[in-house]
C-alpha positions in Angstrom: -15.9 14.5 -1.3 -18.1 13.8 1.8 -17.8 14.7 5.0 -20.7 12.6 6.1 -20.1 10.2 8.5 -23.4 7.7 8.8 -23.9 5.4 11.8 -24.8 2.5 9.4 -23.2 -0.8 8.8 -23.2 -2.5 5.3 -22.3 -5.7 4.1 -22.3 -8.8 6.4 -23.8 -7.9 9.8 -22.0 -10.5 11.8 -18.8 -9.5 10.7 -19.9 -5.6 11.1 -20.7 -6.6 14.5 -17.3 -8.4 15.1 -15.5 -5.4 13.8 -17.1 -2.9 16.1 -16.5 -5.2 19.0 -12.7 -5.2 18.1 -12.1 -1.5 17.5 -14.7 0.0 19.6 -15.2 3.9 19.0 -11.8 4.8 17.7 -12.6 4.2 14.3 -16.1 5.6 13.1 -15.4 4.7 9.3 -14.0 1.3 8.8 -14.0 -1.6 6.6 -13.1 -5.0 6.8 -12.7 -8.2 4.3 -12.3 -11.8 5.0 -10.9 -14.4 2.6 -10.9 -18.1 3.2 -11.6 -21.3 1.2 -15.2 -20.9 2.2 -15.6 -17.6 0.7 -15.1 -13.7 0.9 -16.9 -11.8 3.4 -16.9 -7.9 3.5 -18.4 -5.2 5.8 -17.9 -1.9 6.8 -19.3 0.5 9.4 -19.8 4.6 8.6 -19.4 4.0 4.9 -20.8 2.2 1.8 -18.8 -1.0 0.7 -17.8 0.9 -2.5 -16.3 3.9 -0.7 -13.0 4.3 -1.4 -10.0 4.6 1.3 -6.4 5.6 1.0 -4.5 2.3 1.2 -1.2 4.0 2.0 1.8 1.9 1.8 -0.3 -1.0 0.8 0.3 0.5 -2.5 4.2 -0.4 -2.1 2.6 -4.3 -2.3 1.1 -3.2 -5.5 4.5 -1.8 -6.8 6.1 -4.9 -5.8 3.6 -7.1 -7.8 4.4 -5.0 -10.7 8.1 -5.1 -10.2 7.8 -9.1 -10.3 5.4 -8.9 -13.1 7.8 -7.1 -15.2 10.4 -9.3 -14.5 8.6 -12.3 -16.0 7.7 -10.2 -19.0 11.3 -9.6 -19.5 11.0 -5.8 -19.5 13.6 -5.3 -16.8 16.3 -7.3 -15.0 17.3 -7.8 -11.6 20.4 -5.9 -12.3 18.5 -3.2 -14.1 19.0 0.4 -12.6 16.7 3.3 -12.0 18.7 5.3 -14.5 18.1 2.9 -17.3 14.5 4.2 -17.3 14.3 7.6 -15.4 16.3 10.8 -16.3 18.6 10.7 -13.3 21.9 11.3 -15.4 24.6 12.6 -13.0 23.2 11.3 -9.8 24.2 8.5 -7.5 20.6 7.6 -7.3 20.9 6.2 -11.3 23.0 3.3 -10.6 20.7 2.0 -7.7 19.5 -1.4 -8.8 15.6 -1.9 -9.0 16.0 -5.5 -7.0 17.7 -3.5 -4.1 14.8 -0.9 -4.1 12.3 -3.6 -3.9 13.7 -4.9 -0.7 14.3 -1.9 1.0 18.1 -2.5 0.4 19.2 0.2 -2.0 20.9 2.6 0.6 18.4 5.6 -0.5 17.0 7.7 2.2 13.3 7.6 3.6 12.9 11.0 1.7 15.8 13.3 0.2 16.8 16.2 2.2 15.5 18.3 -0.7 11.9 17.3 0.0 12.3 18.9 3.8 10.7 16.1 5.5 10.6 17.7 8.6 8.9 21.2 7.3 6.5 18.5 5.8 5.8 16.6 9.0 5.3 20.0 10.6 2.6 21.2 8.2 0.6 17.8 8.4 0.4 17.9 11.9 -0.5 21.6 12.1 -2.8 21.7 9.2 -3.5 18.6 7.8 -1.5 19.5 4.5 -0.4 16.5 2.2 3.0 16.2 2.3 3.2 14.5 -1.0 1.8 16.4 -3.9 5.0 16.5 -6.4 4.8 15.5 -10.1 7.3 13.0 -11.6 9.5 15.9 -12.6 9.6 17.2 -9.3 10.7 14.0 -8.0 13.4 13.6 -10.1 14.6 17.0 -9.5 14.8 16.0 -5.6 17.2 13.2 -6.6 19.7 15.6 -7.6 22.6 15.5 -4.9 21.0 12.5 -3.1 23.8 10.5 -1.6 23.5 6.5 -1.8 24.5 5.0 1.5 25.5 1.5 2.0 23.1 -1.3 0.9 21.4 -1.9 4.3 17.7 -2.6 5.2 16.2 0.9 5.3 12.4 1.5 4.6 12.4 4.0 1.8 9.3 5.7 0.3 11.8 7.8 -1.9 12.9 4.2 -3.4 9.6 3.0 -4.0 8.5 6.3 -5.7 11.2 6.0 -8.4 11.0 2.1 -8.5 7.3 2.5 -9.5 7.8 5.0 -12.1 10.8 3.1 -13.5 8.9 -0.2 -14.1 6.1 1.9 -15.8 8.9 3.7 -18.1 10.0 0.2 -18.9 6.6 -0.6 -19.9 6.1 2.3 -21.9 3.5 3.9 -19.9 2.7 5.9 -16.7 2.2 4.3 -13.3 -1.2 5.1 -13.2 -2.0 3.4 -16.8 0.2 0.5 -15.6 -2.0 -0.2 -12.4 -5.0 0.0 -14.3 -3.7 -2.3 -17.2 -2.0 -4.8 -15.0 -3.6 -5.0 -11.7 -7.1 -3.3 -12.0 -8.0 -4.4 -15.4 -7.2 -8.0 -15.0 -8.6 -8.7 -11.5 -11.8 -6.8 -12.0 -11.2 -3.9 -9.6 -13.2 -1.0 -10.3 -12.6 1.3 -7.5 -8.6 0.9 -7.5 -6.7 3.8 -8.9 -4.1 6.8 -8.3 -5.3 10.3 -8.3 -2.8 12.9 -8.8 -4.7 15.8 -7.3 -7.8 16.0 -5.4 -9.9 17.3 -8.4 -9.8 13.8 -9.5 -11.3 12.2 -6.5 -15.1 11.1 -7.1 -17.8 12.9 -5.1 -18.1 10.2 -2.3 -14.2 9.9 -1.5 -13.8 9.6 2.0 -12.1 12.4 4.1 -9.4 10.9 6.5 -9.2 12.3 10.0 -6.7 12.2 12.6 -7.0 10.3 15.9 -8.5 13.7 17.3 -10.9 14.0 14.6 -9.0 16.6 12.5 -9.6 16.3 8.8 -6.7 15.8 6.8 -6.1 16.7 3.1 -6.4 13.8 0.7 -2.6 12.4 -0.1 -2.7 12.8 -4.0 0.3 13.2 -6.0 1.8 11.6 -9.3 5.0 11.1 -7.5 3.8 9.2 -4.4 1.6 6.9 -6.4 3.6 3.8 -6.1 4.8 4.4 -2.5 1.4 5.5 -1.1 -1.2 6.8 -3.3 -3.6 4.4 -4.4 -7.3 4.5 -3.2 -9.4 1.5 -3.1 -12.8 0.1 -1.8 -13.1 -2.9 0.6 -14.8 -4.8 -2.1 -11.7 -4.4 -4.4 -9.3 -4.9 -1.7 -10.9 -8.3 -1.1 -10.6 -9.3 -4.8 -6.9 -8.4 -4.6 -6.5 -10.4 -1.5 -8.4 -13.5 -3.0 -5.9 -13.2 -6.1 -3.0 -13.1 -3.7 -4.1 -16.1 -2.2 -5.1 -18.3 -5.1 -1.8 -17.1 -7.2 -3.7 -15.2 -9.9 -2.3 -11.9 -9.0 0.1 -10.6 -11.6 3.8 -10.9 -10.0 2.7 -13.2 -7.3 6.6 -13.9 -6.9 6.5 -10.6 -5.0 5.4 -12.5 -1.9 8.2 -14.7 -1.5 10.6 -13.5 0.9 14.3 -13.1 -0.3 16.0 -11.1 2.2 16.2 -10.1 5.9 14.4 -6.9 6.8 14.9 -7.0 10.4 16.8 -9.9 11.7 15.9 -13.5 10.3 12.6 -13.3 11.8 11.2 -10.7 9.5 11.7 -11.4 5.8 10.8 -9.4 2.9 10.1 -10.1 -0.6 9.4 -7.5 -3.3 7.8 -5.0 -0.6 6.0 -7.6 1.0 6.8 -8.9 4.5 6.8 -12.2 6.0 7.0 -13.1 9.9 6.4 -15.8 11.9 3.2 -15.6 14.3 2.2 -18.3 16.4 4.1 -20.6 14.3 2.2 -19.5 11.2 3.8 -17.7 8.4 1.9 -14.3 7.8 2.6 -11.9 4.7 1.5 -8.5 4.8 1.8 -4.8 4.4 0.3 -2.2 6.2 -0.3 1.7 5.3 -0.7 5.0 6.7 -1.6 8.3 5.5 -2.5 11.7 7.3 -6.1 10.5 7.8 -6.2 6.7 6.8 -4.7 3.5 8.3 -4.7 -0.1 6.4 -3.6 -3.7 7.0 -3.7 -6.5 4.6 -2.2 -9.9 5.5 -2.6 -13.7 4.4 -1.7 -16.9 5.7 -0.9 -18.8 2.5 -0.5 -22.3 3.7 -4.3 -21.9 5.4 -5.5 -19.9 2.2 -7.0 -17.0 4.7 -6.5 -13.3 4.4 -8.0 -10.1 6.1 -8.0 -6.5 5.1 -8.7 -3.9 7.7 -9.2 -0.1 6.3 -9.9 3.0 8.7 -10.6 6.5 7.8 -8.8 7.5 11.0 -5.1 7.7 11.6 -5.0 5.0 14.4 -3.2 1.8 13.6 -5.1 -1.3 12.7 -2.2 -3.7 12.6 -3.4 -5.8 15.7 -7.0 -5.8 14.9 -6.1 -7.3 11.5 -3.8 -9.6 12.9 -6.4 -10.6 15.3 -8.9 -11.3 12.8 -6.7 -13.2 10.7 -5.7 -15.5 13.4 -9.3 -16.1 14.4 -10.2 -16.7 11.0 -7.4 -19.2 10.7 -8.5 -21.2 13.5 -12.1 -21.3 12.4 -10.9 -22.6 9.1 -8.8 -25.1 10.8 -11.9 -26.6 13.1 
């Protein structure tokens, strides 16, 4: 991995300058892509366009696409349960439906108590330690003794970890290979992958940092991949965004909202969230790891989309929304 932070910008200079003006000096390594009916533009500051970022929970959006695609293929049903595909015999988790997990209404906790979430968080902030490094087998062990609550809106990393692996098992493969076969391969994404450990990172993989500049370990792990373990370049995230807008992404029905997430104003499909912003419907997901923050949002009616990825753990959500609003306004002029 490279700890080098060049001051250079790459890609479209006008977009790079706009990005610098928008984020200031809080994001020394950051990349952006804009997609509209007139074309795609990418730029980055501090890293080449091919550099790979941790996309964090945008990985859940990818898992949502795979879920909807598996439904279309007939590999799963909306009534399918986690226990049909994963070794969860004797657990309450076995009876949870894939559909309820996909909309964060499964009753599963954010993380199981056996995962010691507070201890992990403390280790992250003190030492920059990766809190998610488990194998799938270790994840299934954590499911033992988990109590399933009532089916209400509750964001669950644990649920999406299980969901992604269940979908992969239904297809007779691993989650890593499923991402490659059904998302990266068909869409031509060359830097879009799920590393199980740091040794699988390429030499130029970016190092994430905290807002104070402290180095954070990469968030790699087999278990976390469907919920937050994908890495990608800005160029490939631009291609994914374009496919979401033109409907060529596998499992595109995942974007259609089917349930309330936080009142009627915030709806959710299979992971993807839809909100009303200035009388526009924005479909989006963000991501956060120990040293990265990301945001992907699209205005499906306008045919516009924006991706922002930073190698610093400072939110980029408002910057992404601002860029999308400006892009949509320019498109409508």
